[in-house]
DSSP file (Angstrom, degrees, kcal/mol; ACC not computed):
  #  RESIDUE AA STRUCTURE BP1 BP2  ACC     N-H-->O    O-->H-N    N-H-->O    O-->H-N    TCO  KAPPA ALPHA  PHI   PSI    X-CA   Y-CA   Z-CA
    1    1 A M              0   0    0      0, 0.0     2,-0.1     0, 0.0     7,-0.0   0.000 360.0 360.0 360.0 149.5  -57.3   12.2   30.8
    2    2 A T    >   -     0   0    0      1,-0.1     3,-0.7     2,-0.0    48,-0.0  -0.398 360.0-116.9 -75.7 160.2  -56.4    9.0   29.2
    3    3 A K  T 3  S+     0   0    0      1,-0.2    -1,-0.1    -2,-0.1     0, 0.0   0.796 114.3  52.3 -68.5 -27.3  -53.2    7.3   30.4
    4    4 A N  T 3  S+     0   0    0      1,-0.1     2,-0.7     2,-0.0    -1,-0.2   0.596  96.4  79.1 -86.0  -9.6  -51.5    7.7   27.0
    5    5 A D    <   +     0   0    0     -3,-0.7    -1,-0.1     1,-0.1     0, 0.0  -0.867  49.2 174.9-100.7 115.1  -52.2   11.5   26.9
    6    6 A T        +     0   0    0     -2,-0.7     2,-0.4     2,-0.1    -1,-0.1   0.370  44.8 113.6-101.3   6.0  -49.9   13.5   28.9
    7    7 A T        -     0   0    0      1,-0.1    -2,-0.1     4,-0.0     2,-0.0  -0.624  66.3-131.0 -75.5 128.9  -51.2   16.8   27.7
    8    8 A T     >  -     0   0    0     -2,-0.4     4,-2.1     1,-0.1     5,-0.2  -0.326  17.9-111.4 -76.2 163.8  -52.9   18.6   30.7
    9    9 A V  H  > S+     0   0    0      1,-0.2     4,-2.6     2,-0.2     5,-0.2   0.929 119.6  53.1 -59.4 -44.2  -56.4   20.1   30.5
   10   10 A Q  H  > S+     0   0    0      1,-0.2     4,-2.3     2,-0.2    -1,-0.2   0.875 106.9  51.0 -62.3 -36.0  -54.9   23.5   30.8
   11   11 A E  H  > S+     0   0    0      2,-0.2     4,-2.3     1,-0.2    -1,-0.2   0.893 111.1  49.2 -66.4 -38.0  -52.5   22.9   27.8
   12   12 A K  H  X S+     0   0    0     -4,-2.1     4,-2.7     2,-0.2    -2,-0.2   0.916 110.6  50.3 -66.7 -40.8  -55.5   21.7   25.8
   13   13 A I  H  X S+     0   0    0     -4,-2.6     4,-2.7     1,-0.2    -2,-0.2   0.927 110.4  49.7 -61.3 -44.4  -57.4   24.8   26.7
   14   14 A D  H  X S+     0   0    0     -4,-2.3     4,-2.0     2,-0.2    -1,-0.2   0.905 110.4  50.1 -62.3 -41.7  -54.5   27.0   25.7
   15   15 A Q  H  X S+     0   0    0     -4,-2.3     4,-2.4     2,-0.2    -2,-0.2   0.930 111.1  49.0 -61.1 -46.5  -54.3   25.1   22.4
   16   16 A L  H  X S+     0   0    0     -4,-2.7     4,-2.6     1,-0.2    -2,-0.2   0.889 108.4  53.6 -62.5 -40.0  -58.0   25.7   21.8
   17   17 A D  H  X S+     0   0    0     -4,-2.7     4,-2.2     2,-0.2    -1,-0.2   0.889 108.5  50.5 -58.5 -40.5  -57.6   29.4   22.7
   18   18 A Q  H  X S+     0   0    0     -4,-2.0     4,-1.7     2,-0.2    -2,-0.2   0.927 110.8  48.6 -66.2 -44.5  -54.9   29.6   20.1
   19   19 A L  H  X S+     0   0    0     -4,-2.4     4,-1.1     1,-0.2    -2,-0.2   0.928 112.0  48.0 -60.7 -46.5  -57.1   28.0   17.5
   20   20 A V  H  X S+     0   0    0     -4,-2.6     4,-0.6     1,-0.2     3,-0.5   0.890 110.0  52.6 -61.6 -39.6  -60.0   30.3   18.2
   21   21 A S  H >X S+     0   0    0     -4,-2.2     3,-1.0     1,-0.2     4,-0.8   0.824  98.5  65.5 -66.4 -31.9  -57.7   33.3   18.1
   22   22 A W  H >< S+     0   0    0     -4,-1.7     3,-0.8     1,-0.3     6,-0.2   0.882  94.6  59.4 -58.3 -39.8  -56.5   32.2   14.6
   23   23 A F  H 3< S+     0   0    0     -4,-1.1    -1,-0.3    -3,-0.5    -2,-0.2   0.780 112.4  38.8 -62.0 -26.4  -60.0   32.8   13.3
   24   24 A D  H << S+     0   0    0     -3,-1.0    -1,-0.2    -4,-0.6    -2,-0.2   0.480 104.1  95.7 -98.9  -5.4  -59.8   36.4   14.3
   25   25 A G  S X< S-     0   0    0     -3,-0.8     3,-0.9    -4,-0.8    -3,-0.1  -0.160  86.8-107.8 -85.3 176.5  -56.2   36.9   13.3
   26   26 A D  T 3  S+     0   0    0      1,-0.2    -1,-0.1     3,-0.0    -4,-0.1   0.639 113.7  64.3 -77.2 -15.2  -54.4   38.2   10.3
   27   27 A D  T 3  S+     0   0    0     -5,-0.1    -1,-0.2     2,-0.0    -4,-0.1   0.477  72.1 131.2 -87.1   0.1  -53.3   34.7    9.3
   28   28 A F    <   -     0   0    0     -3,-0.9     2,-0.4    -6,-0.2    -5,-0.1  -0.255  32.0-179.9 -58.0 135.4  -56.9   33.5    8.7
   29   29 A Q    >>  -     0   0    0      1,-0.1     3,-1.3     0, 0.0     4,-1.0  -0.989  29.6-140.7-138.3 128.7  -57.4   31.7    5.4
   30   30 A V  H >> S+     0   0    0     -2,-0.4     3,-0.8     1,-0.3     4,-0.6   0.872 102.6  60.7 -55.8 -40.0  -60.7   30.3    4.3
   31   31 A E  H 34 S+     0   0    0      1,-0.3     4,-0.3     2,-0.2    -1,-0.3   0.779 110.3  40.5 -60.2 -30.5  -59.0   27.3    2.8
   32   32 A Q  H <> S+     0   0    0     -3,-1.3     4,-2.3     1,-0.1    -1,-0.3   0.557  91.2  90.2 -92.8 -11.4  -57.6   26.3    6.2
   33   33 A A  H <X S+     0   0    0     -4,-1.0     4,-2.6    -3,-0.8     5,-0.2   0.867  83.7  52.0 -59.3 -41.8  -60.8   27.2    8.2
   34   34 A S  H  X S+     0   0    0     -4,-0.6     4,-2.2     1,-0.2    -1,-0.2   0.915 111.4  45.6 -62.8 -43.3  -62.4   23.7    8.0
   35   35 A A  H  > S+     0   0    0     -4,-0.3     4,-2.3     2,-0.2    -1,-0.2   0.903 114.1  48.8 -65.3 -41.2  -59.4   21.9    9.2
   36   36 A K  H  X S+     0   0    0     -4,-2.3     4,-2.5     2,-0.2    -2,-0.2   0.881 110.7  51.6 -65.2 -38.2  -58.8   24.3   12.1
   37   37 A L  H  X S+     0   0    0     -4,-2.6     4,-2.4    -5,-0.2    -2,-0.2   0.918 110.2  48.8 -65.6 -41.8  -62.5   24.1   13.0
   38   38 A K  H  X S+     0   0    0     -4,-2.2     4,-2.1     2,-0.2    -2,-0.2   0.901 111.7  49.2 -61.7 -43.7  -62.2   20.3   13.1
   39   39 A E  H  X S+     0   0    0     -4,-2.3     4,-2.3     1,-0.2    -2,-0.2   0.898 111.7  48.8 -64.2 -39.9  -59.1   20.4   15.2
   40   40 A A  H  X S+     0   0    0     -4,-2.5     4,-2.6     1,-0.2    -2,-0.2   0.896 109.8  51.6 -66.2 -39.9  -60.8   22.9   17.6
   41   41 A A  H  X S+     0   0    0     -4,-2.4     4,-2.3     2,-0.2    -1,-0.2   0.890 110.6  49.4 -64.8 -38.7  -63.9   20.6   17.8
   42   42 A K  H  X S+     0   0    0     -4,-2.1     4,-2.6     2,-0.2    -2,-0.2   0.936 111.5  48.4 -63.3 -47.4  -61.7   17.6   18.7
   43   43 A L  H  X S+     0   0    0     -4,-2.3     4,-2.7     1,-0.2    -2,-0.2   0.920 111.1  50.7 -60.0 -45.3  -59.8   19.6   21.3
   44   44 A A  H  X S+     0   0    0     -4,-2.6     4,-2.5     1,-0.2    -1,-0.2   0.923 111.1  48.1 -57.7 -46.9  -63.1   20.8   22.8
   45   45 A A  H  X S+     0   0    0     -4,-2.3     4,-2.3     1,-0.2    -1,-0.2   0.899 111.7  49.9 -61.6 -41.9  -64.4   17.2   23.0
   46   46 A D  H  X S+     0   0    0     -4,-2.6     4,-2.6     2,-0.2    -2,-0.2   0.892 111.2  49.7 -63.8 -40.6  -61.2   16.0   24.6
   47   47 A I  H  X S+     0   0    0     -4,-2.7     4,-2.8     2,-0.2     5,-0.2   0.916 110.6  49.7 -65.3 -42.6  -61.4   18.8   27.2
   48   48 A E  H  X S+     0   0    0     -4,-2.5     4,-2.1     2,-0.2    -2,-0.2   0.919 112.2  47.7 -62.4 -41.9  -65.0   17.9   28.0
   49   49 A K  H  X S+     0   0    0     -4,-2.3     4,-2.3     2,-0.2    -2,-0.2   0.927 112.9  48.8 -65.2 -43.6  -64.1   14.3   28.4
   50   50 A D  H  X S+     0   0    0     -4,-2.6     4,-2.2     1,-0.2    -2,-0.2   0.921 112.0  48.2 -63.1 -43.1  -61.1   15.1   30.6
   51   51 A L  H  X S+     0   0    0     -4,-2.8     4,-2.3     1,-0.2    -1,-0.2   0.839 108.5  54.1 -67.6 -31.0  -63.2   17.4   32.8
   52   52 A S  H  X S+     0   0    0     -4,-2.1     4,-2.5    -5,-0.2    -1,-0.2   0.916 108.6  49.4 -66.0 -41.8  -65.9   14.8   33.1
   53   53 A A  H  X S+     0   0    0     -4,-2.3     4,-2.2     2,-0.2    -2,-0.2   0.904 111.4  49.0 -62.6 -40.7  -63.3   12.3   34.4
   54   54 A V  H  X S+     0   0    0     -4,-2.2     4,-2.6     2,-0.2    -1,-0.2   0.911 110.7  51.0 -64.6 -41.9  -62.0   14.8   36.9
   55   55 A S  H  X S+     0   0    0     -4,-2.3     4,-2.4     1,-0.2    -2,-0.2   0.911 110.4  49.0 -60.6 -43.3  -65.5   15.5   38.0
   56   56 A N  H  X S+     0   0    0     -4,-2.5     4,-2.2     2,-0.2    -1,-0.2   0.913 109.5  51.9 -61.8 -43.4  -66.2   11.8   38.5
   57   57 A D  H  X S+     0   0    0     -4,-2.2     4,-2.5     1,-0.2    -2,-0.2   0.937 109.9  49.6 -60.2 -46.1  -62.9   11.4   40.4
   58   58 A I  H  X S+     0   0    0     -4,-2.6     4,-2.5     1,-0.2    -2,-0.2   0.907 109.8  50.8 -63.0 -42.0  -63.9   14.3   42.8
   59   59 A R  H  X S+     0   0    0     -4,-2.4     4,-2.4     1,-0.2    -1,-0.2   0.908 111.1  48.9 -61.4 -39.5  -67.4   12.8   43.4
   60   60 A E  H  X S+     0   0    0     -4,-2.2     4,-2.6     2,-0.2    -2,-0.2   0.910 111.4  48.9 -67.8 -40.9  -65.8    9.4   44.2
   61   61 A L  H  X S+     0   0    0     -4,-2.5     4,-2.8     2,-0.2    -1,-0.2   0.885 111.2  50.6 -66.1 -37.4  -63.4   11.1   46.6
   62   62 A K  H  X S+     0   0    0     -4,-2.5     4,-2.8     2,-0.2    -2,-0.2   0.921 111.0  48.5 -62.9 -43.0  -66.2   13.0   48.3
   63   63 A R  H  X S+     0   0    0     -4,-2.4     4,-2.7     2,-0.2     5,-0.2   0.946 113.7  47.0 -59.9 -50.8  -68.2    9.8   48.7
   64   64 A S  H  X S+     0   0    0     -4,-2.6     4,-2.3     1,-0.2    -2,-0.2   0.922 113.1  48.2 -59.9 -46.5  -65.2    8.0   50.1
   65   65 A F  H  X S+     0   0    0     -4,-2.8     4,-2.0     1,-0.2    -1,-0.2   0.898 112.0  49.8 -63.5 -40.3  -64.4   10.9   52.5
   66   66 A A  H  X S+     0   0    0     -4,-2.8     4,-1.0     1,-0.2    -1,-0.2   0.909 111.2  47.9 -65.1 -40.8  -68.1   11.1   53.6
   67   67 A S  H  X S+     0   0    0     -4,-2.7     4,-0.5     1,-0.2    -1,-0.2   0.849 110.4  52.9 -71.9 -31.5  -68.2    7.3   54.3
   68   68 A D  H >< S+     0   0    0     -4,-2.3     3,-0.7    -5,-0.2    -1,-0.2   0.888 109.1  50.0 -66.6 -37.1  -64.9    7.5   56.3
   69   69 A N  H 3< S+     0   0    0     -4,-2.0    -1,-0.2     1,-0.2    -2,-0.2   0.687 101.0  62.9 -75.4 -18.1  -66.4   10.3   58.4
   70   70 A E  H 3<        0   0    0     -4,-1.0    -1,-0.2     1,-0.2    -2,-0.2   0.662 360.0 360.0 -76.4 -18.1  -69.6    8.4   59.2
   71   71 A K    <<        0   0    0     -3,-0.7    -1,-0.2    -4,-0.5    -2,-0.1   0.444 360.0 360.0 -79.8 360.0  -67.6    5.7   60.9
């Protein structure tokens, strides 16, 4: 996650779930679908970026831990 973004990955996933549910819900309106789809795509990209950053952090920690254990 970026330092300016305090929304957790789980919160973003919950928001994305709500957006996806909207498409199946009674409130669905074709006129709003494009905007909702763009919002969902942005959230999905943000989630992917956040998860990639977490994955990189974990890899670095594993490397650091492995190198500490080799000593």
